[in-house]
LOVEX-456181 format. One record per residue (C-alpha): residue number from 1; x, y, z negated; residue in three letters. Coordinates in Angstrom, 1 decimal. Layout:
NUM; X; Y; Z; ALA
...
This chain:
1; -10.3; 145.7; -53.2; MET
2; -8.7; 147.1; -50.0; THR
3; -10.0; 147.1; -46.5; ALA
4; -7.6; 144.3; -45.6; SER
5; -9.0; 142.0; -48.3; THR
6; -12.7; 142.5; -47.4; ILE
7; -14.1; 139.4; -45.8; ALA
8; -15.4; 139.5; -42.2; SER
9; -19.1; 138.5; -41.7; ARG
10; -18.0; 135.1; -40.3; ALA
11; -16.0; 134.4; -43.5; GLU
12; -19.0; 134.7; -45.7; GLN
13; -20.4; 131.5; -47.1; GLN
14; -24.0; 130.9; -45.9; PRO
15; -25.2; 130.5; -49.5; LYS
16; -24.2; 134.1; -50.2; ASN
17; -26.1; 135.5; -47.2; THR
18; -29.8; 135.9; -46.6; TRP
19; -31.7; 133.5; -44.4; ASP
20; -33.8; 135.5; -42.0; LEU
21; -35.7; 132.4; -40.7; SER
22; -38.9; 133.5; -42.5; THR
23; -39.0; 136.2; -39.8; LEU
24; -37.3; 134.4; -36.8; PHE
25; -35.2; 131.2; -36.7; PRO
26; -32.6; 132.9; -34.5; ASN
27; -31.9; 135.7; -32.1; ASP
28; -33.2; 133.8; -29.1; GLU
29; -36.6; 133.4; -30.8; ALA
30; -36.6; 137.1; -31.5; TRP
31; -35.9; 137.9; -27.9; ASN
32; -38.8; 135.7; -26.8; THR
33; -41.1; 137.4; -29.3; ALA
34; -40.0; 140.8; -28.1; LEU
35; -41.1; 139.8; -24.6; GLY
36; -44.5; 138.8; -25.9; ASN
37; -44.7; 142.1; -27.8; TYR
38; -44.1; 144.0; -24.6; GLU
39; -46.8; 142.0; -22.8; GLN
40; -49.3; 142.7; -25.6; GLN
41; -48.5; 146.4; -25.4; THR
42; -50.0; 146.4; -21.9; GLY
43; -53.3; 145.2; -23.3; LYS
44; -53.8; 148.1; -25.7; ILE
45; -55.2; 150.5; -23.1; ALA
46; -57.9; 148.1; -22.2; GLY
47; -59.6; 148.8; -25.5; TYR
48; -59.8; 152.5; -25.1; ARG
49; -63.3; 153.9; -25.0; GLY
50; -64.8; 150.7; -26.6; THR
51; -64.3; 151.3; -30.3; LEU
52; -67.5; 153.3; -30.9; GLY
53; -69.7; 150.8; -29.0; GLY
54; -70.5; 148.5; -31.9; SER
55; -69.0; 147.0; -35.1; ALA
56; -68.0; 143.9; -33.1; GLU
57; -66.1; 146.0; -30.5; SER
58; -64.3; 147.9; -33.2; LEU
59; -63.5; 144.6; -35.0; ALA
60; -62.3; 143.0; -31.8; ASP
61; -59.7; 145.8; -31.4; TYR
62; -58.7; 145.8; -35.0; LEU
63; -58.2; 142.0; -34.9; ASP
64; -55.9; 142.5; -31.9; PHE
65; -54.0; 145.4; -33.3; ILE
66; -53.5; 143.7; -36.7; ARG
67; -51.8; 140.7; -35.1; ASP
68; -49.8; 143.1; -32.8; PHE
69; -48.6; 145.1; -35.8; ARG
70; -47.6; 142.0; -37.8; ILE
71; -45.5; 140.9; -34.8; LEU
72; -44.1; 144.4; -34.6; GLU
73; -43.2; 144.5; -38.2; GLU
74; -41.4; 141.1; -38.0; ARG
75; -39.4; 142.3; -34.9; LEU
76; -38.4; 145.5; -36.6; GLY
77; -37.3; 144.0; -39.8; TYR
78; -35.3; 141.2; -38.2; TYR
79; -33.5; 143.6; -35.9; ALA
80; -32.7; 146.1; -38.7; ASP
81; -31.5; 143.4; -41.1; LEU
82; -29.3; 141.8; -38.5; ARG
83; -27.7; 145.2; -37.8; GLN
84; -27.0; 145.9; -41.5; THR
85; -25.0; 142.6; -41.7; GLU
86; -22.3; 144.3; -39.5; ASP
87; -22.9; 147.8; -38.1; GLU
88; -20.2; 147.1; -35.5; GLY
89; -22.0; 144.0; -34.1; ASP
90; -22.9; 145.0; -30.6; GLY
91; -25.4; 142.3; -30.1; ALA
92; -27.3; 143.3; -33.2; ALA
93; -27.2; 147.0; -32.3; ARG
94; -28.6; 146.1; -28.9; ALA
95; -31.5; 144.3; -30.5; MET
96; -32.3; 147.4; -32.6; THR
97; -32.1; 149.6; -29.4; GLY
98; -34.4; 147.3; -27.5; LYS
99; -36.9; 147.2; -30.3; PHE
100; -36.9; 151.0; -30.7; ILE
101; -37.7; 151.5; -27.0; MET
102; -40.4; 148.8; -27.0; ALA
103; -42.1; 150.2; -30.1; SER
104; -42.0; 153.8; -28.8; ALA
105; -43.9; 152.6; -25.7; LYS
106; -46.4; 150.8; -28.0; ALA
107; -46.9; 154.0; -30.1; GLN
108; -47.6; 156.0; -26.9; ALA
109; -50.0; 153.3; -25.6; ALA
110; -52.0; 153.4; -28.8; GLY
111; -51.9; 157.1; -29.6; SER
112; -55.6; 157.4; -28.8; TRP
113; -56.6; 155.0; -31.6; GLU
114; -56.9; 157.3; -34.6; ALA
115; -58.7; 160.1; -32.7; PRO
116; -61.2; 157.7; -31.2; GLU
117; -62.0; 156.0; -34.5; ILE
118; -62.4; 159.4; -36.2; GLN
119; -64.7; 160.6; -33.4; ALA
120; -67.2; 157.8; -34.1; ILE
121; -70.3; 159.6; -35.6; PRO
122; -70.5; 159.2; -39.3; GLU
123; -73.9; 157.6; -39.2; LYS
124; -72.7; 155.0; -36.7; ASP
125; -69.6; 154.3; -38.7; MET
126; -71.6; 153.8; -41.9; ASP
127; -73.6; 151.2; -40.1; ALA
128; -70.5; 149.5; -38.7; PHE
129; -69.0; 149.2; -42.1; LEU
130; -71.9; 147.0; -43.3; GLN
131; -70.8; 144.3; -40.8; SER
132; -68.9; 141.3; -42.3; PRO
133; -66.6; 141.5; -39.3; ARG
134; -65.1; 144.7; -40.6; LEU
135; -64.7; 143.6; -44.2; GLU
136; -60.9; 143.3; -44.2; GLU
137; -60.6; 146.7; -42.5; TYR
138; -62.9; 148.8; -44.7; ARG
139; -60.0; 150.2; -46.8; ILE
140; -57.9; 150.9; -43.7; TYR
141; -60.8; 152.7; -42.0; LEU
142; -61.7; 154.6; -45.1; GLY
143; -58.1; 156.0; -45.4; LYS
144; -58.1; 156.9; -41.7; LEU
145; -61.5; 158.6; -41.8; LEU
146; -60.4; 160.7; -44.8; ARG
147; -58.4; 162.8; -42.3; TYR
148; -61.5; 163.7; -40.3; ARG
149; -61.7; 167.3; -41.6; PRO
150; -58.2; 168.0; -40.5; TYR
151; -58.4; 166.5; -37.0; ILE
152; -58.6; 168.9; -34.1; LEU
153; -59.8; 168.6; -30.6; SER
154; -58.1; 166.2; -28.1; ASP
155; -56.4; 169.2; -26.4; ALA
156; -55.2; 170.7; -29.6; GLU
157; -53.9; 167.3; -30.9; GLU
158; -52.0; 166.8; -27.6; ARG
159; -50.3; 170.2; -28.1; ILE
160; -49.3; 169.3; -31.7; ILE
161; -48.0; 165.9; -30.5; ALA
162; -45.9; 167.6; -27.8; LEU
163; -44.4; 169.9; -30.5; HIS
164; -43.7; 167.0; -32.9; ALA
165; -40.2; 166.2; -31.6; GLU
166; -39.1; 169.8; -32.0; GLY
167; -40.2; 170.0; -35.6; GLU
168; -37.3; 167.9; -36.6; GLY
169; -34.6; 170.1; -35.1; VAL
170; -33.9; 172.0; -38.4; ALA
171; -33.4; 168.8; -40.3; SER
172; -31.3; 167.2; -37.5; GLU
173; -29.1; 170.3; -37.2; THR
174; -28.6; 170.5; -41.0; PHE
175; -27.4; 166.9; -41.0; SER
176; -25.1; 167.4; -38.0; VAL
177; -23.6; 170.6; -39.5; LEU
178; -23.0; 169.2; -43.0; THR
179; -22.0; 165.7; -42.1; ASN
180; -20.1; 166.2; -38.8; VAL
181; -19.1; 169.7; -38.0; ASP
182; -18.1; 171.0; -41.5; LEU
183; -14.5; 170.0; -42.2; ASP
184; -13.9; 170.0; -46.0; PHE
185; -10.2; 169.1; -45.7; GLY
186; -8.3; 167.0; -48.2; THR
187; -7.5; 167.2; -51.9; ILE
188; -4.1; 166.4; -53.3; ASP
189; -4.2; 163.7; -55.9; THR
190; -1.6; 161.6; -57.7; PRO
191; -2.2; 158.9; -55.1; GLU
192; -1.7; 161.4; -52.2; GLY
193; -4.0; 163.5; -50.1; PRO
194; -7.6; 162.2; -50.1; ARG
195; -10.3; 163.4; -47.7; PRO
196; -13.1; 165.6; -49.1; LEU
197; -16.5; 165.0; -47.5; SER
198; -20.2; 164.6; -48.3; GLN
199; -19.7; 161.0; -49.0; SER
200; -16.5; 161.4; -51.2; THR
201; -17.9; 164.5; -53.0; TRP
202; -19.4; 162.4; -55.8; ALA
203; -16.1; 160.5; -56.3; VAL
204; -14.2; 163.7; -56.8; PHE
205; -16.9; 165.1; -59.3; MET
206; -16.4; 161.9; -61.4; GLU
207; -12.6; 162.2; -61.4; ASN
208; -11.4; 162.4; -65.1; PRO
209; -8.8; 165.0; -64.0; ASP
210; -10.6; 168.4; -64.4; ARG
211; -8.1; 170.2; -62.2; GLU
212; -8.9; 167.8; -59.3; ILE
213; -12.6; 168.4; -59.9; ARG
214; -12.2; 172.2; -59.9; ARG
215; -10.2; 172.2; -56.7; ARG
216; -12.6; 169.8; -54.9; ALA
217; -15.6; 171.9; -56.1; TYR
218; -14.2; 175.2; -54.9; GLU
219; -13.0; 173.8; -51.6; GLN
220; -16.3; 172.0; -51.0; PHE
221; -18.5; 175.1; -51.6; TYR
222; -16.1; 177.4; -49.7; ALA
223; -17.3; 175.7; -46.6; ARG
224; -20.9; 176.2; -47.5; PHE
225; -20.2; 179.8; -48.3; GLU
226; -18.8; 180.3; -44.8; ALA
227; -22.0; 178.9; -43.3; HIS
228; -24.6; 180.2; -45.9; LYS
229; -26.6; 182.3; -43.4; THR
230; -27.0; 179.5; -40.9; SER
231; -27.9; 177.0; -43.7; LEU
232; -30.5; 179.4; -45.1; ALA
233; -31.9; 180.0; -41.6; SER
234; -32.3; 176.2; -41.1; LEU
235; -34.1; 175.7; -44.4; TYR
236; -36.3; 178.7; -43.8; SER
237; -37.2; 177.2; -40.4; GLY
238; -38.1; 173.9; -42.1; SER
239; -40.3; 175.6; -44.6; VAL
240; -42.0; 177.6; -41.8; LYS
241; -42.8; 174.4; -40.0; ASN
242; -44.4; 173.0; -43.1; ASP
243; -46.5; 176.1; -43.6; VAL
244; -47.5; 176.3; -39.9; ILE
245; -48.4; 172.6; -39.8; HIS
246; -50.7; 173.0; -42.8; ALA
247; -52.4; 176.1; -41.5; ARG
248; -53.1; 174.5; -38.1; ILE
249; -54.7; 171.5; -39.8; ARG
250; -56.8; 173.7; -42.2; GLY
251; -55.0; 172.8; -45.4; PHE
252; -54.9; 175.5; -48.1; SER
253; -51.1; 175.1; -48.5; SER
254; -48.1; 173.1; -47.3; ALA
255; -48.1; 171.4; -50.6; ARG
256; -51.7; 170.3; -50.3; GLN
257; -51.0; 168.9; -46.9; ALA
258; -48.0; 166.9; -48.2; ALA
259; -49.9; 165.5; -51.2; LEU
260; -53.0; 164.7; -49.2; PHE
261; -52.0; 161.2; -47.8; PRO
262; -51.4; 159.9; -51.3; ASP
263; -54.6; 161.6; -52.6; LYS
264; -52.5; 163.3; -55.3; VAL
265; -54.1; 166.4; -56.8; ASP
266; -51.8; 169.4; -57.0; GLU
267; -52.4; 169.5; -60.7; ALA
268; -50.2; 166.4; -61.0; VAL
269; -47.3; 168.3; -59.5; TYR
270; -47.9; 171.3; -61.7; ASP
271; -48.3; 169.1; -64.8; ASN
272; -44.9; 167.6; -64.0; LEU
273; -43.1; 170.9; -63.8; ILE
274; -44.9; 172.4; -66.8; ALA
275; -44.2; 169.4; -69.0; THR
276; -40.5; 169.0; -68.1; VAL
277; -40.1; 172.8; -68.5; SER
278; -41.6; 172.5; -72.0; ALA
279; -39.1; 169.7; -72.9; ASN
280; -35.8; 171.1; -71.8; LEU
281; -34.4; 171.1; -75.3; GLY
282; -33.1; 167.6; -75.2; PRO
283; -31.5; 168.3; -71.8; LEU
284; -29.7; 171.4; -73.1; HIS
285; -28.6; 169.3; -76.1; ARG
286; -27.2; 166.7; -73.8; TYR
287; -25.1; 169.3; -72.0; TYR
288; -23.8; 170.6; -75.4; GLU
289; -22.9; 167.0; -76.2; LEU
290; -21.1; 166.6; -72.9; ARG
291; -19.1; 169.8; -73.5; LYS
292; -18.0; 168.5; -76.9; LYS
293; -17.3; 165.0; -75.6; ALA
294; -15.0; 166.4; -72.9; LEU
295; -13.2; 168.6; -75.4; GLY
296; -14.1; 171.8; -73.5; LEU
297; -14.7; 175.3; -74.7; THR
298; -17.0; 175.9; -71.8; GLU
299; -18.8; 173.5; -69.5; LEU
300; -18.5; 174.2; -65.8; ARG
301; -20.6; 173.0; -62.9; HIS
302; -17.9; 170.7; -61.9; TYR
303; -17.9; 169.0; -65.3; ASP
304; -21.5; 167.6; -65.2; VAL
305; -20.6; 164.3; -63.6; TYR
306; -17.3; 163.6; -65.3; ALA
307; -17.4; 160.4; -67.4; PRO
308; -17.8; 161.0; -71.1; ILE
309; -17.8; 157.3; -71.9; VAL
310; -15.2; 154.9; -70.4; PRO
311; -16.6; 152.5; -67.8; ARG
312; -17.4; 149.2; -69.5; ALA
313; -15.7; 146.4; -67.6; VAL
314; -17.5; 143.1; -68.1; LYS
315; -17.1; 140.3; -65.6; GLU
316; -20.5; 139.1; -64.5; THR
317; -20.8; 136.6; -61.6; SER
318; -23.8; 136.7; -59.4; TRP
319; -25.3; 133.7; -61.1; GLU
320; -24.7; 135.3; -64.5; GLN
321; -26.4; 138.5; -63.3; ALA
322; -29.4; 136.5; -62.2; VAL
323; -29.5; 134.9; -65.7; ASP
324; -29.4; 138.3; -67.3; LEU
325; -32.1; 139.7; -65.1; VAL
326; -34.3; 136.6; -65.7; SER
327; -33.9; 136.9; -69.4; ALA
328; -34.7; 140.6; -69.4; ALA
329; -37.8; 140.1; -67.3; LEU
330; -39.1; 137.1; -69.4; ALA
331; -42.0; 139.2; -70.7; PRO
332; -43.5; 139.2; -67.2; LEU
333; -44.0; 135.4; -67.3; GLY
334; -43.0; 132.3; -65.5; ASP
335; -44.4; 133.1; -62.0; GLU
336; -42.7; 136.4; -61.7; TYR
337; -39.3; 135.3; -63.2; VAL
338; -39.4; 131.9; -61.5; GLY
339; -40.1; 133.4; -58.0; THR
340; -37.5; 136.1; -58.3; LEU
341; -34.9; 133.8; -59.7; ARG
342; -35.5; 131.2; -56.9; ALA
343; -35.1; 134.0; -54.3; GLY
344; -32.0; 135.4; -55.8; LEU
345; -30.3; 132.0; -56.2; LEU
346; -31.6; 131.0; -52.8; GLY
347; -31.4; 133.0; -49.6; ARG
348; -33.3; 136.2; -50.3; TRP
349; -30.2; 138.3; -50.9; ALA
350; -27.2; 139.1; -48.9; ASP
351; -24.9; 139.3; -51.8; ARG
352; -21.4; 140.6; -51.1; TYR
353; -19.6; 143.2; -49.1; GLU
354; -18.1; 142.3; -45.7; ASN
355; -16.5; 144.3; -43.0; LYS
356; -19.0; 146.5; -41.2; GLY
357; -21.8; 145.8; -43.6; LYS
358; -24.1; 148.7; -44.5; ARG
359; -23.2; 150.2; -47.9; SER
360; -25.4; 150.5; -50.9; GLY
361; -28.5; 148.3; -51.6; ALA
362; -32.1; 148.0; -50.6; PHE
363; -35.1; 145.8; -50.6; SER
364; -36.9; 145.0; -47.3; ALA
365; -40.3; 143.4; -48.0; GLY
366; -42.6; 142.6; -45.1; SER
367; -46.0; 140.8; -44.8; TYR
368; -44.8; 137.5; -43.4; THR
369; -41.1; 137.4; -44.3; GLY
370; -39.3; 137.0; -47.6; ALA
371; -38.7; 140.2; -49.5; PRO
372; -35.0; 140.4; -48.6; TYR
373; -32.4; 142.3; -50.6; ILE
374; -29.1; 143.8; -49.4; LEU
375; -26.4; 144.1; -52.0; MET
376; -22.7; 144.8; -52.1; ASN
377; -22.4; 143.1; -55.5; TYR
378; -19.2; 143.4; -57.5; LYS
379; -18.5; 141.2; -60.5; ASN
380; -16.9; 143.9; -62.6; ASP
381; -19.7; 146.4; -62.3; SER
382; -22.5; 146.4; -64.9; ILE
383; -24.2; 149.0; -62.7; ARG
384; -24.6; 146.4; -60.0; ASP
385; -26.5; 144.2; -62.4; VAL
386; -29.0; 147.1; -62.8; PHE
387; -29.1; 147.5; -59.1; THR
388; -30.0; 143.9; -58.7; LEU
389; -32.8; 144.3; -61.2; ALA
390; -34.0; 147.4; -59.4; HIS
391; -34.1; 145.9; -56.0; GLU
392; -35.7; 142.7; -57.5; GLY
393; -38.5; 145.0; -58.7; GLY
394; -39.1; 146.3; -55.2; HIS
395; -39.0; 142.8; -53.8; SER
396; -41.5; 141.3; -56.3; MET
397; -43.8; 144.3; -55.7; HIS
398; -43.8; 143.5; -52.0; SER
399; -44.2; 139.8; -52.8; TRP
400; -47.4; 140.4; -54.8; TYR
401; -48.8; 143.1; -52.5; SER
402; -48.4; 140.8; -49.4; ALA
403; -50.1; 137.9; -51.1; ARG
404; -53.0; 140.0; -52.5; SER
405; -54.1; 142.1; -49.6; ASN
406; -54.9; 141.9; -45.8; PRO
407; -52.1; 143.2; -43.6; PHE
408; -53.8; 146.5; -42.7; MET
409; -53.7; 147.7; -46.3; HIS
410; -51.0; 145.7; -48.0; TYR
411; -48.3; 148.3; -48.0; SER
412; -47.8; 150.5; -51.1; TYR
413; -46.7; 154.1; -51.1; THR
414; -43.3; 155.6; -52.0; ILE
415; -45.1; 157.2; -55.0; PHE
416; -45.6; 153.7; -56.4; GLU
417; -42.4; 152.0; -55.1; ALA
418; -40.0; 153.5; -57.7; GLU
419; -42.3; 152.4; -60.5; VAL
420; -41.8; 148.6; -60.1; ALA
421; -38.0; 149.0; -59.6; SER
422; -37.4; 151.4; -62.5; THR
423; -39.6; 149.3; -64.7; PHE
424; -37.2; 146.3; -64.2; ASN
425; -34.2; 148.5; -65.0; GLU
426; -35.8; 149.6; -68.3; GLU
427; -36.5; 145.9; -69.3; LEU
428; -32.9; 145.1; -68.4; LEU
429; -31.6; 148.0; -70.5; PHE
430; -33.7; 146.9; -73.5; ASN
431; -32.3; 143.3; -73.2; HIS
432; -28.7; 144.4; -72.8; LEU
433; -28.8; 146.9; -75.6; ILE
434; -30.1; 144.2; -78.0; LYS
435; -27.5; 141.7; -77.0; THR
436; -24.5; 144.1; -76.6; ALA
437; -21.4; 142.5; -78.2; ASP
438; -19.3; 145.7; -78.5; SER
439; -19.7; 149.3; -79.5; ARG
440; -18.1; 150.3; -76.2; ASP
441; -20.7; 148.4; -74.2; LEU
442; -23.5; 149.8; -76.2; LYS
443; -22.2; 153.3; -75.8; ARG
444; -21.8; 152.8; -72.0; TYR
445; -25.4; 151.5; -71.7; LEU
446; -26.9; 154.4; -73.6; VAL
447; -24.9; 156.9; -71.7; ASN
448; -25.8; 155.3; -68.3; LYS
449; -29.5; 155.2; -69.2; ARG
450; -29.5; 158.9; -70.3; ALA
451; -27.7; 159.9; -67.1; ASP
452; -30.1; 157.9; -64.9; ASP
453; -33.2; 159.6; -66.6; ILE
454; -31.5; 163.0; -66.3; LEU
455; -30.9; 162.5; -62.6; ALA
456; -34.4; 161.1; -61.8; THR
457; -36.6; 163.0; -64.2; LEU
458; -35.0; 166.4; -64.9; TYR
459; -33.0; 167.0; -61.7; ARG
460; -35.7; 165.9; -59.3; GLN
461; -38.2; 168.1; -61.1; THR
462; -35.9; 171.1; -60.7; MET
463; -35.8; 170.3; -57.0; PHE
464; -39.6; 170.0; -56.9; ALA
465; -39.9; 173.4; -58.6; GLU
466; -37.6; 174.9; -56.1; PHE
467; -39.7; 173.5; -53.2; GLU
468; -42.8; 175.0; -54.7; LYS
469; -41.2; 178.4; -55.1; ILE
470; -39.8; 178.5; -51.6; THR
471; -43.1; 177.5; -50.0; HIS
472; -45.1; 179.9; -52.1; ASP
473; -42.7; 182.7; -51.0; LEU
474; -43.2; 181.8; -47.3; GLU
475; -46.9; 181.5; -47.7; GLU
476; -47.0; 184.9; -49.5; GLY
477; -45.1; 186.6; -46.8; GLY
478; -41.7; 186.9; -48.4; THR
479; -38.8; 186.1; -46.0; PRO
480; -36.5; 183.3; -47.1; LEU
481; -33.2; 185.1; -46.8; THR
482; -30.0; 183.6; -48.1; VAL
483; -30.1; 186.1; -51.0; GLU
484; -33.7; 185.1; -51.9; ALA
485; -32.9; 181.4; -51.8; LEU
486; -29.7; 181.7; -53.8; ARG
487; -31.4; 183.9; -56.3; GLY
488; -34.3; 181.6; -56.9; GLU
489; -32.0; 178.6; -57.2; TYR
490; -29.7; 180.3; -59.7; ARG
491; -32.7; 181.0; -61.9; LYS
492; -33.5; 177.3; -61.9; LEU
493; -29.9; 176.3; -62.6; LEU
494; -29.8; 178.7; -65.6; GLU
495; -33.2; 177.3; -66.8; LYS
496; -32.3; 173.6; -66.6; TYR
497; -28.6; 173.6; -67.6; PHE
498; -29.1; 176.0; -70.5; GLY
499; -26.6; 178.0; -72.5; PRO
500; -23.9; 175.3; -72.5; ALA
501; -23.2; 175.8; -68.8; MET
502; -21.0; 178.5; -67.3; VAL
503; -22.2; 178.7; -63.6; LEU
504; -19.8; 179.4; -60.8; GLU
505; -20.4; 182.2; -58.2; PRO
506; -21.0; 179.4; -55.7; ALA
507; -23.2; 177.2; -57.9; SER
508; -26.4; 178.5; -56.3; ASP
509; -25.2; 177.3; -52.9; LEU
510; -26.2; 173.8; -54.1; GLU
511; -29.8; 174.7; -53.0; GLY
512; -28.7; 175.0; -49.4; LEU
513; -27.1; 171.5; -49.2; ARG
514; -29.8; 169.1; -50.5; ILE
515; -31.1; 167.0; -47.6; PRO
516; -34.3; 166.0; -49.4; HIS
517; -35.5; 169.6; -49.0; PHE
518; -36.1; 168.9; -45.3; TYR
519; -38.8; 166.4; -46.3; ARG
520; -40.9; 168.8; -48.4; ALA
521; -42.7; 167.8; -51.6; PHE
522; -41.2; 164.3; -51.7; TYR
523; -38.7; 164.4; -54.6; VAL
524; -41.4; 164.9; -57.3; TYR
525; -42.3; 161.2; -56.7; LYS
526; -39.0; 160.2; -58.3; TYR
527; -39.9; 162.1; -61.4; SER
528; -43.4; 160.8; -61.7; THR
529; -42.2; 157.3; -60.8; GLY
530; -39.7; 157.1; -63.7; ILE
531; -42.3; 158.6; -66.1; SER
532; -44.8; 155.9; -65.1; ALA
533; -42.2; 153.1; -65.3; ALA
534; -41.0; 154.1; -68.8; LEU
535; -44.6; 154.3; -70.0; ALA
536; -45.5; 150.9; -68.5; LEU
537; -42.3; 149.2; -69.9; ALA
538; -43.2; 150.4; -73.4; GLU
539; -46.8; 149.2; -72.9; ARG
540; -45.8; 145.8; -71.7; VAL
541; -43.0; 145.2; -74.2; LEU
542; -45.2; 146.4; -77.0; GLY
543; -48.4; 144.6; -75.9; GLY
544; -49.6; 141.1; -75.0; GLY
545; -51.2; 139.2; -72.2; SER
546; -53.7; 142.0; -71.4; ARG
547; -51.0; 144.6; -70.9; GLU
548; -49.0; 142.2; -68.7; ARG
549; -52.0; 141.5; -66.6; GLU
550; -52.7; 145.2; -66.2; ASP
551; -49.2; 145.6; -64.8; TYR
552; -49.8; 142.7; -62.4; PHE
553; -53.0; 144.4; -61.2; SER
554; -50.8; 147.4; -60.2; PHE
555; -48.3; 145.1; -58.4; LEU
556; -51.0; 143.3; -56.6; LYS
557; -52.8; 146.5; -55.6; SER
558; -50.7; 147.2; -52.6; GLY
559; -52.4; 149.8; -50.4; GLY
560; -55.9; 148.9; -51.6; SER
561; -56.0; 152.0; -53.8; ARG
562; -54.3; 155.4; -53.9; TYR
563; -51.3; 155.6; -56.2; PRO
564; -52.9; 157.5; -59.1; ILE
565; -55.7; 154.9; -59.1; GLU
566; -53.4; 151.9; -58.9; SER
567; -51.3; 153.2; -61.8; LEU
568; -54.5; 153.7; -63.8; ALA
569; -55.1; 149.9; -63.3; LEU
570; -51.8; 149.3; -65.1; ALA
571; -52.9; 151.6; -68.0; GLY
572; -51.1; 154.8; -67.2; VAL
573; -52.8; 158.0; -66.3; SER
574; -50.7; 160.4; -64.3; MET
575; -53.4; 163.0; -64.2; SER
576; -52.3; 164.4; -67.6; GLY
577; -48.9; 165.2; -69.1; PRO
578; -48.6; 162.2; -71.5; ALA
579; -46.4; 159.9; -69.4; PRO
580; -44.0; 162.8; -68.6; VAL
581; -43.9; 163.8; -72.2; GLU
582; -43.1; 160.3; -73.2; ALA
583; -40.3; 160.1; -70.7; ALA
584; -38.8; 163.3; -72.1; CYS
585; -39.0; 161.7; -75.5; LYS
586; -37.2; 158.6; -74.4; VAL
587; -34.4; 160.8; -73.0; PHE
588; -34.3; 162.7; -76.3; CYS
589; -33.9; 159.4; -78.3; GLN
590; -31.0; 158.4; -76.0; LEU
591; -29.3; 161.7; -76.6; VAL
592; -29.6; 161.3; -80.3; GLU
593; -28.3; 157.8; -80.1; GLU
594; -25.4; 158.9; -78.0; LEU
595; -24.5; 161.5; -80.5; GLU
596; -24.0; 158.8; -83.1; THR
597; -22.0; 156.6; -80.8; LEU
598; -19.5; 159.2; -79.5; LEU
């Protein structure tokens, strides 16, 4: 499909677009609601100084702020979804801008809320929580009060707040440097010169022509080599910010501070790294298989994404994709499948690409609106069927969470989010592999699943290990120079890729170009998420009604529990190594199967 054949937004059939009326019937209604939101913002200050007076006073404020935040969520979701329809739509962008300004004022108006609640004497708060008026807020308050030991004085908190904007400079500068200022040039291809950029990098690394991959790799990393000291300085600054923030608050480490909101013990993080490190054999075996499949005498860093199995082309219409996903998810029962199916065939999803539409896919579930899904679905891509199942998992997670919890604690964490989506992908894989009508399709599916687990389990764990090392060095007083960062990253590359890989001199520069590192101790959630999802899929497929209901207990948990606790409801304990070991075993089985299929 060329740019000239991509439909405009106006040319899309309404049935193929989402219906945002569960949020607002139209833009005019949104604007009216925004005015109401701005009026309500002015009332927030009137509650200041009253929250510690009585349980009723506290409940009065929380009733007000609950309704205020529900309106705020509706406004924000509608504006963002409207803008994703066509990023060039000036009216939609203006809506987003207006909402951002209004919400910033609201945040400033309510910045006193958390400190004032946390300042209520513990004895008084314990008495307040016995009141029926506060029943729906007990979990919300409990999570807020958990931060008490790390809250400072009003003056100190004000100083921290004033510094908050500056703490993002390293991340913002990294993004501008790598996405805007660095010119990666063009690569000559049989179709003519093609631009090399952060966004086209993956396309070049998947090119079947090894010479094109090599030239793109060397040219790409030459730009990073030229700016290596600046990039190392930016990352070092980001790590310093993490460490300083943790020390100011009184946390024992930056990692403890990052894991505290989800109530995840650092042992979970250490278990992940230790377990994956003990199960690198199948990964090394996969790279040996990749080298053999590509017919190479030595595997290079620019060979790790080249296709070893031809892309399976199977025309699947949207309706057929929904049928496949519905059949695959049948073990979850009529309510789950029927609800998702009705949404996908109805107006939950914005199905196809149009000019200006945001790329990729996402699920946007809110408390009052439908759990909308953005897709850029293509009929000839099996991968898009998996994406549909994945986003459907997020949407149904949101659907159950919103219907099972009060607003103030309905939202689940990112730690849990990838479980429901990856779970659906695993059920779809199991269904498709059983019904595959050709060896080529089966080979493609096995290879895809192996690559997905590799990218999510092994690669993200390597990233998590690097983050632990760099923060340990900073906290131990070792400067994060470019040489130190590259040296530590090269050790990890050698460890994870194994003897099949011949690393390039520039390979360790990869550690200086990963944007996730500017949001410290986040990537481990992908690894734990896929481990939990694989364990739950096996448990549900191999079990009965009890195992299914346990899984629904997890979906319905929302934010009522911390993630480790909600996963325990589903029957998976992330406190020990078992789920990660099982995920490594699944990967090993896929590698063994792929060896017989190639």
